[in-house]
Every structure is written in C-alpha cells, then in structure tokens.
PATIVO-727600 format. One line per 5 residues: number of its first residue (from 1); their letters; for each residue x, y, z of C-alpha. Coordinates in nm, 2 decimals. Each point is the difference from the previous one (the first is absolute). Layout:
<sites>
NUM	A	X,Y,Z; ... $
</sites>
This chain:
<sites>
1	MGMFP	0.53,3.30,2.66; -0.15,-0.29,-0.19; -0.14,-0.32,0.12; 0.14,-0.35,-0.03; 0.16,-0.02,-0.35 $
6	VFDLA	-0.25,-0.26,-0.13; -0.28,0.25,0.05; 0.20,0.28,-0.15; 0.10,-0.22,-0.29; -0.37,-0.09,-0.07 $
11	YYIVS	-0.10,0.36,0.02; 0.27,0.10,-0.26; -0.09,-0.28,-0.23; -0.37,0.07,-0.01; 0.05,0.37,-0.03 $
16	ILYLK	0.24,-0.03,-0.30; -0.23,-0.26,-0.15; -0.28,0.26,-0.01; 0.25,0.23,-0.17; 0.07,-0.27,-0.26 $
21	YEPGS	-0.37,-0.03,-0.07; -0.02,0.37,-0.09; -0.03,0.06,-0.37; 0.33,0.09,-0.16; 0.21,-0.06,0.31 $
26	AEVAR	0.20,-0.28,-0.17; 0.09,0.24,-0.29; 0.10,0.27,0.25; 0.23,-0.25,0.18; 0.17,-0.08,-0.33 $
31	KSPAA	0.03,0.36,-0.13; 0.07,0.17,0.34; 0.10,-0.23,0.28; 0.07,0.30,0.23; -0.36,0.12,-0.03 $
36	SWVCA	-0.14,-0.35,0.05; 0.22,-0.04,0.31; -0.13,0.33,0.15; -0.36,-0.11,-0.07; 0.08,-0.33,0.18 $
41	MLYCF	0.14,0.18,0.30; -0.32,0.22,0.01; -0.21,-0.32,0.00; 0.20,-0.14,0.29; 0.07,0.31,0.21 $
46	GSYIL	-0.26,0.26,-0.12; -0.19,-0.03,0.33; 0.31,0.09,0.20; 0.08,0.30,-0.23; -0.36,0.14,0.03 $
51	ADIFL	-0.01,-0.06,0.38; 0.33,0.18,0.05; -0.13,0.30,-0.21; -0.31,0.03,0.22; 0.20,-0.03,0.32 $
56	GSCPV	0.26,0.26,-0.12; 0.29,-0.25,-0.03; 0.24,-0.05,-0.28; -0.19,-0.19,-0.28; 0.31,-0.22,-0.08 $
61	DYFQY	0.06,-0.09,0.36; -0.10,-0.37,-0.05; 0.27,-0.04,-0.27; 0.26,-0.01,0.27; -0.08,-0.37,0.06 $
66	NSHIL	0.22,-0.14,-0.27; -0.10,-0.36,0.05; -0.36,0.08,-0.08; 0.09,0.20,-0.31; 0.23,-0.28,-0.12 $
71	LASAV	-0.26,-0.26,0.06; -0.27,0.20,-0.19; 0.24,0.07,-0.28; 0.09,-0.37,-0.03; -0.37,-0.08,-0.03 $
76	WYLVF	-0.05,0.27,-0.26; 0.28,-0.14,-0.21; -0.12,-0.36,0.02; -0.36,0.09,-0.08; 0.09,0.20,-0.31 $
81	FCPLN	0.33,-0.15,-0.12; 0.03,-0.36,0.11; 0.08,-0.23,-0.29; -0.31,-0.16,-0.16; -0.21,0.19,0.25 $
86	LFYKC	0.05,-0.29,0.24; -0.03,0.21,0.32; -0.31,0.18,-0.11; -0.17,-0.33,-0.10; 0.08,-0.15,0.33 $
91	VAFMP	-0.13,0.28,0.22; -0.30,0.06,-0.23; -0.10,-0.36,0.03; -0.34,0.03,0.18; 0.07,-0.22,0.31 $
96	VKLVL	0.33,0.18,0.06; -0.16,0.33,-0.07; -0.28,-0.06,0.26; 0.26,-0.07,0.27; 0.19,0.31,-0.09 $
101	VALKE	-0.31,0.22,0.00; -0.09,-0.13,0.35; 0.34,0.08,0.12; -0.02,0.35,-0.15; -0.31,0.07,0.20 $
106	VVRTR	0.18,-0.08,0.32; 0.25,0.28,-0.09; -0.28,0.24,-0.09; -0.17,-0.04,0.33; 0.32,0.05,0.19 $
111	KIAAG	0.07,0.32,-0.20; -0.34,0.14,0.08; 0.04,-0.07,0.37; 0.36,0.14,0.00; -0.11,0.32,-0.19 $
116	VHHAH	-0.28,0.07,0.25; 0.23,-0.06,0.29; 0.27,0.23,-0.15; -0.25,0.28,-0.06; -0.15,-0.05,0.35 $
121	HAYHN	0.35,0.07,0.15; 0.04,0.32,-0.20; -0.36,0.12,0.03; -0.17,-0.15,0.31; -0.35,0.15,-0.07 $
126	GWIIM	0.03,0.02,-0.38; -0.25,-0.27,-0.10; -0.02,0.11,-0.36; 0.38,0.00,-0.03; 0.01,-0.35,0.14 $
131	IIVGY	-0.26,-0.12,-0.24; 0.18,0.17,-0.30; 0.34,-0.14,0.09; -0.14,-0.36,0.06; -0.20,0.03,-0.32 $
136	VKGSG	0.31,0.11,-0.20; 0.22,-0.27,0.15; -0.25,-0.27,-0.10; -0.09,0.13,-0.34; 0.35,0.01,-0.13 $
141	VALMS	0.06,0.11,-0.36; -0.37,0.00,-0.08; -0.02,0.36,0.11; 0.31,0.08,-0.22; -0.12,-0.19,-0.30 $
146	NFEQL	-0.04,0.31,-0.23; 0.35,0.12,0.09; 0.14,-0.35,-0.06; -0.18,-0.02,-0.33; 0.17,0.32,-0.11 $
151	LRGVW	0.34,-0.16,0.06; -0.10,-0.27,-0.25; -0.13,0.26,-0.25; -0.37,-0.08,0.07; -0.27,0.24,0.10 $
156	RPETN	-0.33,-0.15,0.11; -0.18,0.24,0.24; -0.30,-0.23,0.01; 0.20,-0.24,0.21; 0.02,0.24,0.29 $
161	EILSM	-0.02,-0.22,0.31; -0.19,0.26,0.21; -0.27,0.03,-0.27; -0.04,-0.37,-0.04; 0.14,-0.19,0.30 $
166	SFPTK	0.10,-0.36,-0.03; -0.06,-0.26,0.28; 0.35,0.04,0.16; -0.03,0.38,0.00; -0.34,-0.01,0.17 $
171	ASLYG	0.11,-0.27,0.24; 0.30,0.21,0.09; -0.22,0.30,0.08; -0.24,-0.21,0.22; 0.30,-0.17,0.17 $
176	AILFT	0.15,0.34,0.07; -0.32,0.11,0.17; -0.01,-0.32,0.21; 0.36,0.03,0.11; -0.05,0.37,0.08 $
181	LQETH	-0.29,-0.09,0.22; 0.20,-0.27,0.17; 0.31,0.23,0.04; -0.22,0.26,0.17; -0.16,-0.26,0.23 $
186	LLPVS	-0.35,0.04,-0.15; 0.00,-0.35,-0.14; 0.02,-0.25,0.29; 0.22,-0.25,-0.18; 0.37,-0.07,0.04 $
191	KCTLI	0.23,0.09,-0.29; 0.11,-0.36,-0.04; -0.36,-0.12,-0.03; -0.09,0.27,-0.25; 0.31,-0.07,-0.21 $
196	CLFTL	-0.08,-0.37,0.00; -0.37,0.05,-0.10; 0.07,0.26,-0.26; 0.28,-0.21,-0.15; -0.23,-0.30,-0.03 $
201	FMATS	-0.27,0.21,-0.17; 0.24,0.16,-0.24; 0.19,-0.32,-0.09; -0.32,-0.20,-0.05; -0.17,0.27,-0.20 $
206	KVILT	0.30,0.07,-0.23; 0.06,-0.37,-0.06; -0.36,-0.06,-0.10; -0.01,0.30,-0.23; 0.33,-0.10,-0.16 $
211	ARHSH	-0.11,-0.36,-0.05; -0.32,0.12,-0.17; 0.18,0.27,-0.20; -0.24,0.25,0.15; 0.05,0.38,0.05 $
216	GSPFI	-0.31,0.02,0.22; -0.02,0.09,0.37; -0.16,-0.18,0.30; -0.12,0.35,0.11; -0.22,0.07,-0.30 $
221	LIESW	-0.33,-0.09,0.17; 0.07,0.19,0.32; 0.13,0.30,-0.19; -0.31,0.00,-0.23; -0.24,0.01,0.30 $
226	VCHLL	0.21,0.26,0.19; 0.03,0.23,-0.30; -0.38,-0.04,-0.07; -0.08,0.10,0.36; 0.25,0.28,0.04 $
231	FGSPL	0.04,0.15,-0.35; -0.32,-0.12,-0.18; 0.20,-0.21,-0.25; -0.21,-0.26,-0.19; 0.04,-0.35,0.13 $
236	GSGEE	0.24,-0.22,-0.20; 0.16,0.30,-0.17; 0.35,-0.14,0.09; -0.08,-0.33,-0.15; -0.14,0.16,-0.32 $
241	EHHGS	0.32,0.20,-0.03; 0.21,-0.31,0.05; -0.18,-0.20,-0.26; -0.04,0.30,-0.23; -0.31,0.13,-0.18 $
246	PTPAP	-0.17,-0.22,-0.25; 0.12,0.04,-0.35; -0.26,0.14,-0.23; -0.11,-0.21,-0.28; 0.17,0.08,-0.33 $
251	VAPIS	-0.21,0.20,-0.25; -0.01,-0.16,-0.34; 0.14,0.23,-0.27; -0.24,0.13,-0.25; 0.07,-0.11,-0.35 $
256	PVKCK	0.08,0.29,-0.24; -0.20,-0.18,-0.28; -0.31,-0.01,0.23; 0.05,0.38,0.07; 0.00,0.07,-0.37 $
261	EDLGE	-0.31,-0.21,-0.05; -0.19,0.18,0.28; 0.12,0.34,-0.13; -0.12,-0.09,-0.36; -0.34,-0.12,0.13 $
266	GTRKR	-0.04,0.33,0.20; 0.08,0.20,-0.31; -0.25,-0.19,-0.21; -0.27,0.06,0.25; 0.07,0.38,0.01 $
271	KSKKA	-0.01,0.01,-0.38; -0.33,-0.19,-0.01; -0.16,0.24,0.25; 0.11,0.30,-0.21; -0.15,-0.16,-0.31 $
276	E	-0.33,-0.04,0.18 $
</sites>
C-alpha cells in the first residue's frame, strides 16, 4: 500500500511532470489520451510492475488499489488538460516543485526499503535478488523508459538508463545495497536510522540538483576514482561524457574562384616547363 496521501500525491505530481517535459508528450495527450494515460500510469507505478515481474507476481497487482489509480489519473488530467495550464504552472513553480521533489524522495526511500524487505522474505539468502528488487522499486519507470517511449511513438535507444544512469537510478542501486546489508544484519544500523539518513541525503541532493537545473551526480568523483582503480578508466571520464567532447573548429569553405585560380596557375607552370 502507499504512504500518507500527501507523499503519494507529491510522487504522482513530480512523476507526471517529468512525463510532461518529454518531447511530444503534449501532442500525444491531445491525439491519443489513452496512450498518454498509460504512459502516466507507467511513470507512477512502473516500479511496482517491474518488481512484481521479478518476484513472479501478477504485473497488474498494484492496480487493485483504486484510490491510488484515481488519484494518479486526476493528477494526469490536471497536468495535461487543466484550463490555461493553471495546475501545471502552479506545480512547476520552482519553490513548490522543490517541496514536491523532496517529498518524492521520501517515497523512493520507502519503496527501496520495502522492496528489499519483500525480497528478503521470499529469498532469505538471495542478496542479488534483494538488491535487484530494491533497485527496481527505487528506479521506477527509468528502467522502462524505452518501452514507455514506444507507447508515445518515440524510439531513442541512446536513452537506455542502464547504459547511462541518472542520479536517482544510481542512488537507488546504492540504496538497495545498503538496505540489503542492513536486512542481512551485516550493517550495524537500525532500519529507521538508515531510512532517515538515506532520505535526508536523497532529498537534499535532489533539491539542490533541481534548483540548479543540473543533471549531474554527487557520486561522480568517487565513481571516477573507483573505476580508475578497478577498471583502468581514465580519471574524469564521466565528467567529460557529461559535458560532451569539445566541438571542433569549423573549417572555412574553399572558394571555387580561388580553386580555379590555383588550377590555372598550376597549368601555366606545367606549360612553361614543357616549353623549356
């Protein structure tokens, strides 16, 4: 089940906001509201669907909670079809959005912990399974992004989240590892303390990144050194990929008149050599 409705509401609003930011999503909502609604439900409940698949449960099991489906559907309708875009403008206003983002991270942490706990009950010694389920629960629709794009008639394989992980996806993986260690009593910290500390880290980091309009990651420096030591990757490679390679200077086009002049001069020189 979900958390207190305020947290669930914030989670749905931010998730569907991200859908609204996707190129062409507004046109899809006008032309095919059904496809847009399905995409919105994937953004809100994709983590539950994937986790149920991994655990061998029915993928649509979460859709039995009618109140959550209705609440998410109401948010989807208001974000895309509210007159004068009033609802979208209100929730996209930066101070309001920062509060909603922080509340969403509370839900993300709870989902990671719940996923690890659920997998632990099914597979007591399955560490990898616990990490995978916790990771999937926290990552949400990010791991289903290519499938969700197909529903909107878009195919962008370069946006594969496993190939290029965003900060929430990486944090979900690291959080799943921490909660797995705690669940198996290898991390001497209580679950309440770990949830509190991880929530503070996630909320603070995401609020700062959102306020700065940044797509970076606080892990970039640590990851760079670890990859350098373990895999021989060059230091700062992640940062270079993030900022992109320097654009080469444009080459000035050669004037066709100048080409003809050079060609004529070369012809005259050859003729003079033959005459000599």
